[in-house]
Each structure stands twice: as structure tokens, then as C-alpha cells.
N, C-alpha and C positions, 0 to 999 in steps of 0.2 A: 547258316547265316551268321554273318558277323555281328558282334554286339556294337551299338551305336554309342559313341562318345557324346554325352550331353553336358560336360563340364562347361563348355562355351556358353550354353543356354543359361546356366546360373550366373556366369559372370556377367552376361549382359542384363539379366534381370536385377541383380545387385546393383549395377551401374545405373539403371533406371530409378531404383528405390532411392539411392543416394542423391542422385540429381533432383528428384522430386522433393526430397526433404530439404535440401539447400534452397531450392526455390520457395518453398513453404516458409523457412526460416527468414529468407530475405524479405518476403512479403509482410511477415509479422514485424520485423525491424523497421521496415519503411513506413508502416502505419503508425508505429509508436513514435517515430520522430516527426510525422505530420502532426499528431495530436499534440506533442509538446511544443512544436513551433506555433500552432494556432493559439495555444494557451498563452505562451509568452508574447505573441503579437497583440493579444487582447489587452494584456497587462500594459504593454509599452503604449498602445494606442489610447488608453484611458486618459482623458485630459484633466488630470486631478489639479495640476498647477494652474491651468487655464480657468477652472471653476473657482479655485481659491482666489485668484486675482479678480474675478469678476465679482465674487461676494465681497471681497475687500473694497472694491471701488464703489459697489452699491451701498455698503454700510457706511462709508465715509461720506458719501453724498447724500444721505437721507435727510440731513439737517439743511440742505439747499431748499430755497423756497420755489425754484423753478424745476421741478423735477421731470417735466415733459421734455425740456431741452436735453437733460442729462440722459433720459431714457432713449431718445432718439440717437443721441451721439453713441451710447454704449451699443446699441443695437447695429448701427451702421459700421462702427469701428470693428466689432466682433465678426460681422459678416465678411468684411473685406480682408481682414488679417488673419482670422482663424477659420474661415468658411463655416461658421456656426451661427445658428439662428437663436437669438437671445431675447427672451421677453421676460420683463419683470414689472410687478406693480407694488406700489407702496400705499398704505393707508395710514395718514397721520392721525394721531389721537385727538379726540375732543376732550379738552381738559376738564370740563365739569363732569362728563358722563364716563369717559373711557380714558385711562392713562397709558394705555398700551398701543404701540404701533405695530401694524401687521405688514408683512412682506412675503412675496412669493416670486420664485425665479423658475424659469423654463429654459433649459440649455439643450440644444441638438445640433450635433456636428455631422449627422448622417450616419454614424456609428454609435455614438453614445447619446442616450437621451437621460436628462437629469432634471428632477424637480425638487424644489425645496421651499418649504413654508416655515416661517418663524415669526415669533412674537417677541418683541423687546419692551422693556420698561422705559 
């Protein structure tokens, strides 16, 4: 009997191992880019400037006497321009009893939910 030559079997086996390792490395690299992309998107989508503008408008308009008109205007404008639901409440101080004014803000644009409560003198 003649001896069989099995060198070709080793070549095919090594080809399968190398192709499987390339596939595994490509899968790992693909997953790392997806994780990095979603992290970057969440940082970009955070409406920091919108919230700062909202707090600035609310704090400058707290001295107005007609806060219900300002409240509805801010709610409508933020819903139409930024697609965000904004609710806030202001409690003006009672001078003889309490000298602090209290405010709370609720901001929700479907991705980010933000709550803030503060007290001012």
C-alpha cells in the first residue's frame, strides 16, 4: 500500500482556523465601534444648552407678577421648537414668614429627563 499524503488536510485546517480568527476579530472590532458610537451619541443628544436656556428664562422671569402666562408660553414654545415637555412651578416667598422662593423644573424630550429643584433668597 502506498502512503497517503495528508499535507493538504493540514493546509485546509489552518485556512479554516485563520479565517475563523479573522471573523472573530472583526466581530470584536465591530462591537467596540458600536459601543463607542452610542456613547458619543448620548453625549451629543444631551440638551445641556436647552436646559441652561430654560433655567435662564425661568430665573429672569421669576420677578414677573403674572407667572401663569409665562409658564404657558415657555411650555408651548419648548414643545413646538424643541419637542420637549417642560413644566415648572414657582413659589414666591411670604415676606413675614419665609424669605426664600422655591422653584422646580421638569424637562423631558423623549431621550433625556431632567429635574431640578432650587431655593433662592
